[in-house]
DRENTOR-927856 format. One record per residue (C-alpha): residue number from 1; chain; y, z, x; residue in three letters. Coordinates in Angstrom, 3 decimals, decimal comma. Example, Ala and Ser with C-alpha at 12.3 -4.5 7.8 and 13.67 -1.06 7.14 Angstrom:
// residues 2
@i->1 ch->A yy->-4,500 zz->7,800 xx->12,300 aa->ALA $
@i->2 ch->A yy->-1,060 zz->7,140 xx->13,670 aa->SER $
END
This chain:
// residues 143
@i->1 ch->A yy->-44,372 zz->-36,628 xx->-37,574 aa->MET $
@i->2 ch->A yy->-46,686 zz->-39,610 xx->-37,620 aa->ASN $
@i->3 ch->A yy->-46,328 zz->-43,164 xx->-36,376 aa->LYS $
@i->4 ch->A yy->-45,877 zz->-44,695 xx->-39,859 aa->LYS $
@i->5 ch->A yy->-42,958 zz->-42,358 xx->-40,545 aa->LEU $
@i->6 ch->A yy->-41,135 zz->-43,590 xx->-37,438 aa->TRP $
@i->7 ch->A yy->-41,976 zz->-47,247 xx->-38,064 aa->ILE $
@i->8 ch->A yy->-40,764 zz->-46,934 xx->-41,669 aa->GLY $
@i->9 ch->A yy->-37,603 zz->-45,135 xx->-40,588 aa->THR $
@i->10 ch->A yy->-36,763 zz->-47,789 xx->-38,000 aa->ILE $
@i->11 ch->A yy->-37,555 zz->-50,650 xx->-40,402 aa->ALA $
@i->12 ch->A yy->-35,354 zz->-49,155 xx->-43,125 aa->VAL $
@i->13 ch->A yy->-32,566 zz->-48,398 xx->-40,612 aa->PHE $
@i->14 ch->A yy->-32,523 zz->-51,992 xx->-39,333 aa->ILE $
@i->15 ch->A yy->-32,624 zz->-53,364 xx->-42,880 aa->THR $
@i->16 ch->A yy->-29,746 zz->-51,078 xx->-43,887 aa->MET $
@i->17 ch->A yy->-27,637 zz->-52,474 xx->-41,065 aa->GLY $
@i->18 ch->A yy->-28,426 zz->-56,074 xx->-41,957 aa->VAL $
@i->19 ch->A yy->-27,843 zz->-55,583 xx->-45,697 aa->LEU $
@i->20 ch->A yy->-24,629 zz->-53,638 xx->-45,081 aa->SER $
@i->21 ch->A yy->-23,307 zz->-56,514 xx->-42,979 aa->PHE $
@i->22 ch->A yy->-24,319 zz->-59,123 xx->-45,574 aa->VAL $
@i->23 ch->A yy->-22,938 zz->-57,152 xx->-48,539 aa->ILE $
@i->24 ch->A yy->-19,796 zz->-55,618 xx->-47,070 aa->HIS $
@i->25 ch->A yy->-19,071 zz->-57,978 xx->-44,184 aa->GLY $
@i->26 ch->A yy->-19,750 zz->-61,248 xx->-45,997 aa->LEU $
@i->27 ch->A yy->-20,117 zz->-60,993 xx->-49,792 aa->LEU $
@i->28 ch->A yy->-17,385 zz->-58,415 xx->-50,434 aa->LEU $
@i->29 ch->A yy->-15,055 zz->-59,263 xx->-47,532 aa->ALA $
@i->30 ch->A yy->-12,544 zz->-61,077 xx->-49,747 aa->SER $
@i->31 ch->A yy->-12,672 zz->-58,286 xx->-52,355 aa->THR $
@i->32 ch->A yy->-11,813 zz->-55,736 xx->-49,673 aa->TYR $
@i->33 ch->A yy->-8,697 zz->-57,817 xx->-48,859 aa->GLN $
@i->34 ch->A yy->-7,319 zz->-57,446 xx->-52,398 aa->MET $
@i->35 ch->A yy->-4,121 zz->-55,315 xx->-52,416 aa->PRO $
@i->36 ch->A yy->-5,489 zz->-52,916 xx->-55,058 aa->GLU $
@i->37 ch->A yy->-8,538 zz->-52,269 xx->-52,881 aa->VAL $
@i->38 ch->A yy->-6,685 zz->-52,130 xx->-49,566 aa->MET $
@i->39 ch->A yy->-4,344 zz->-49,500 xx->-51,026 aa->SER $
@i->40 ch->A yy->-7,071 zz->-46,817 xx->-51,042 aa->PHE $
@i->41 ch->A yy->-9,102 zz->-47,854 xx->-47,991 aa->MET $
@i->42 ch->A yy->-8,504 zz->-46,950 xx->-44,364 aa->ARG $
@i->43 ch->A yy->-6,976 zz->-49,644 xx->-42,159 aa->PRO $
@i->44 ch->A yy->-9,619 zz->-51,825 xx->-40,460 aa->LYS $
@i->45 ch->A yy->-8,767 zz->-50,549 xx->-36,969 aa->ALA $
@i->46 ch->A yy->-9,265 zz->-46,971 xx->-38,122 aa->GLU $
@i->47 ch->A yy->-12,573 zz->-47,833 xx->-39,828 aa->MET $
@i->48 ch->A yy->-13,775 zz->-49,655 xx->-36,719 aa->ASP $
@i->49 ch->A yy->-13,231 zz->-46,482 xx->-34,700 aa->GLY $
@i->50 ch->A yy->-15,413 zz->-44,571 xx->-37,146 aa->MET $
@i->51 ch->A yy->-18,355 zz->-47,014 xx->-37,212 aa->MET $
@i->52 ch->A yy->-20,538 zz->-44,504 xx->-35,424 aa->TRP $
@i->53 ch->A yy->-20,478 zz->-42,395 xx->-38,600 aa->ILE $
@i->54 ch->A yy->-22,135 zz->-45,240 xx->-40,528 aa->PHE $
@i->55 ch->A yy->-24,925 zz->-45,413 xx->-37,935 aa->TYR $
@i->56 ch->A yy->-25,534 zz->-41,661 xx->-38,090 aa->VAL $
@i->57 ch->A yy->-25,538 zz->-41,670 xx->-41,901 aa->VAL $
@i->58 ch->A yy->-27,888 zz->-44,670 xx->-42,000 aa->ASN $
@i->59 ch->A yy->-30,244 zz->-42,976 xx->-39,533 aa->ALA $
@i->60 ch->A yy->-30,357 zz->-39,772 xx->-41,591 aa->VAL $
@i->61 ch->A yy->-30,821 zz->-41,632 xx->-44,884 aa->VAL $
@i->62 ch->A yy->-33,530 zz->-43,862 xx->-43,354 aa->SER $
@i->63 ch->A yy->-35,439 zz->-40,868 xx->-42,030 aa->LEU $
@i->64 ch->A yy->-35,319 zz->-38,879 xx->-45,250 aa->PHE $
@i->65 ch->A yy->-35,944 zz->-41,912 xx->-47,458 aa->PHE $
@i->66 ch->A yy->-39,140 zz->-42,587 xx->-45,505 aa->THR $
@i->67 ch->A yy->-40,110 zz->-38,911 xx->-45,196 aa->LEU $
@i->68 ch->A yy->-39,833 zz->-38,271 xx->-48,935 aa->ILE $
@i->69 ch->A yy->-41,850 zz->-41,431 xx->-49,659 aa->PHE $
@i->70 ch->A yy->-44,556 zz->-40,232 xx->-47,266 aa->SER $
@i->71 ch->A yy->-44,847 zz->-36,880 xx->-49,071 aa->LYS $
@i->72 ch->A yy->-45,568 zz->-38,520 xx->-52,425 aa->GLY $
@i->73 ch->A yy->-47,424 zz->-41,559 xx->-51,079 aa->TYR $
@i->74 ch->A yy->-50,361 zz->-42,510 xx->-53,308 aa->GLU $
@i->75 ch->A yy->-51,420 zz->-45,782 xx->-51,666 aa->GLY $
@i->76 ch->A yy->-50,599 zz->-47,952 xx->-54,693 aa->LYS $
@i->77 ch->A yy->-48,910 zz->-50,748 xx->-52,758 aa->GLY $
@i->78 ch->A yy->-45,582 zz->-52,498 xx->-53,200 aa->ILE $
@i->79 ch->A yy->-45,231 zz->-51,377 xx->-56,828 aa->GLY $
@i->80 ch->A yy->-45,191 zz->-47,764 xx->-55,674 aa->GLU $
@i->81 ch->A yy->-42,446 zz->-48,587 xx->-53,175 aa->GLY $
@i->82 ch->A yy->-40,387 zz->-50,479 xx->-55,740 aa->LEU $
@i->83 ch->A yy->-40,663 zz->-47,580 xx->-58,194 aa->ARG $
@i->84 ch->A yy->-39,620 zz->-45,132 xx->-55,484 aa->TYR $
@i->85 ch->A yy->-36,745 zz->-47,414 xx->-54,452 aa->GLY $
@i->86 ch->A yy->-35,611 zz->-47,624 xx->-58,082 aa->PHE $
@i->87 ch->A yy->-35,595 zz->-43,830 xx->-58,463 aa->TYR $
@i->88 ch->A yy->-33,716 zz->-43,276 xx->-55,211 aa->VAL $
@i->89 ch->A yy->-31,372 zz->-46,152 xx->-56,038 aa->GLY $
@i->90 ch->A yy->-30,484 zz->-44,456 xx->-59,340 aa->CYS $
@i->91 ch->A yy->-29,907 zz->-41,221 xx->-57,457 aa->LEU $
@i->92 ch->A yy->-27,770 zz->-42,766 xx->-54,712 aa->MET $
@i->93 ch->A yy->-26,115 zz->-45,929 xx->-56,077 aa->ALA $
@i->94 ch->A yy->-24,970 zz->-44,501 xx->-59,401 aa->THR $
@i->95 ch->A yy->-22,794 zz->-41,676 xx->-58,071 aa->PRO $
@i->96 ch->A yy->-21,606 zz->-43,707 xx->-55,066 aa->MET $
@i->97 ch->A yy->-20,345 zz->-46,527 xx->-57,277 aa->ALA $
@i->98 ch->A yy->-19,200 zz->-44,707 xx->-60,383 aa->TYR $
@i->99 ch->A yy->-17,868 zz->-41,481 xx->-58,873 aa->ALA $
@i->100 ch->A yy->-15,852 zz->-43,689 xx->-56,510 aa->SER $
@i->101 ch->A yy->-14,601 zz->-45,663 xx->-59,506 aa->TYR $
@i->102 ch->A yy->-13,545 zz->-42,443 xx->-61,240 aa->ALA $
@i->103 ch->A yy->-11,836 zz->-41,127 xx->-58,102 aa->MET $
@i->104 ch->A yy->-10,119 zz->-44,165 xx->-56,592 aa->TYR $
@i->105 ch->A yy->-7,886 zz->-46,816 xx->-58,182 aa->PRO $
@i->106 ch->A yy->-10,390 zz->-49,607 xx->-57,723 aa->MET $
@i->107 ch->A yy->-11,374 zz->-52,548 xx->-59,915 aa->PRO $
@i->108 ch->A yy->-14,407 zz->-51,940 xx->-62,106 aa->TYR $
@i->109 ch->A yy->-15,965 zz->-55,145 xx->-60,770 aa->SER $
@i->110 ch->A yy->-16,170 zz->-53,532 xx->-57,308 aa->LEU $
@i->111 ch->A yy->-17,897 zz->-50,426 xx->-58,671 aa->ALA $
@i->112 ch->A yy->-20,365 zz->-52,570 xx->-60,607 aa->LEU $
@i->113 ch->A yy->-21,045 zz->-54,715 xx->-57,530 aa->THR $
@i->114 ch->A yy->-21,607 zz->-51,598 xx->-55,400 aa->TRP $
@i->115 ch->A yy->-24,030 zz->-50,275 xx->-58,019 aa->PHE $
@i->116 ch->A yy->-26,009 zz->-53,525 xx->-58,344 aa->ILE $
@i->117 ch->A yy->-26,143 zz->-54,095 xx->-54,580 aa->CYS $
@i->118 ch->A yy->-27,115 zz->-50,452 xx->-54,028 aa->GLY $
@i->119 ch->A yy->-29,990 zz->-50,739 xx->-56,482 aa->MET $
@i->120 ch->A yy->-31,205 zz->-53,946 xx->-54,847 aa->ILE $
@i->121 ch->A yy->-30,960 zz->-52,334 xx->-51,409 aa->GLU $
@i->122 ch->A yy->-33,053 zz->-49,324 xx->-52,406 aa->TYR $
@i->123 ch->A yy->-35,666 zz->-51,546 xx->-54,060 aa->LEU $
@i->124 ch->A yy->-35,933 zz->-53,447 xx->-50,763 aa->ILE $
@i->125 ch->A yy->-36,172 zz->-50,212 xx->-48,750 aa->TYR $
@i->126 ch->A yy->-38,896 zz->-48,974 xx->-51,081 aa->GLY $
@i->127 ch->A yy->-40,864 zz->-52,191 xx->-50,646 aa->ALA $
@i->128 ch->A yy->-40,504 zz->-51,886 xx->-46,881 aa->ILE $
@i->129 ch->A yy->-41,859 zz->-48,339 xx->-46,670 aa->VAL $
@i->130 ch->A yy->-44,686 zz->-49,263 xx->-49,052 aa->ALA $
@i->131 ch->A yy->-45,614 zz->-52,153 xx->-46,736 aa->MET $
@i->132 ch->A yy->-45,507 zz->-49,846 xx->-43,709 aa->VAL $
@i->133 ch->A yy->-47,749 zz->-47,290 xx->-45,414 aa->TYR $
@i->134 ch->A yy->-49,955 zz->-49,942 xx->-47,047 aa->GLY $
@i->135 ch->A yy->-52,365 zz->-49,639 xx->-49,953 aa->SER $
@i->136 ch->A yy->-55,195 zz->-47,158 xx->-49,872 aa->SER $
@i->137 ch->A yy->-58,663 zz->-48,607 xx->-49,337 aa->LYS $
@i->138 ch->A yy->-59,640 zz->-47,656 xx->-52,886 aa->LYS $
@i->139 ch->A yy->-56,644 zz->-49,525 xx->-54,379 aa->GLU $
@i->140 ch->A yy->-57,198 zz->-52,545 xx->-52,129 aa->ALA $
@i->141 ch->A yy->-60,874 zz->-52,748 xx->-53,195 aa->ALA $
@i->142 ch->A yy->-59,896 zz->-52,613 xx->-56,887 aa->ALA $
@i->143 ch->A yy->-57,453 zz->-55,538 xx->-56,484 aa->ALA $
END
């Protein structure tokens, strides 16, 4: 595995942690306190004891997100990363938000927010890996 793969993985992992804190710890904190949401979520103390699972999941997703990008990398710059992030966002954010909505008694607004935030997150991750991998010399000369 090459240096860019590890740099991309670490950059995406750090960004995932920051965005998760901003989205879930700040933006959605009051939503998570709503009785209809609290009724299907674990108690905070129990979730806090399972935080390590989030780190492991984020590490695995970061690695494979970057690895898959590297296998199809064409050197087309940020646009390539945004397109990749959009595709992966559709693959990941759609079922996470809407399968959760179908399974748990949650407000639709929460599912929609999870979907929109998930799509934005994956677009950002795609842009990050595209910046790490950079544009090919041929593409850069054409620009």
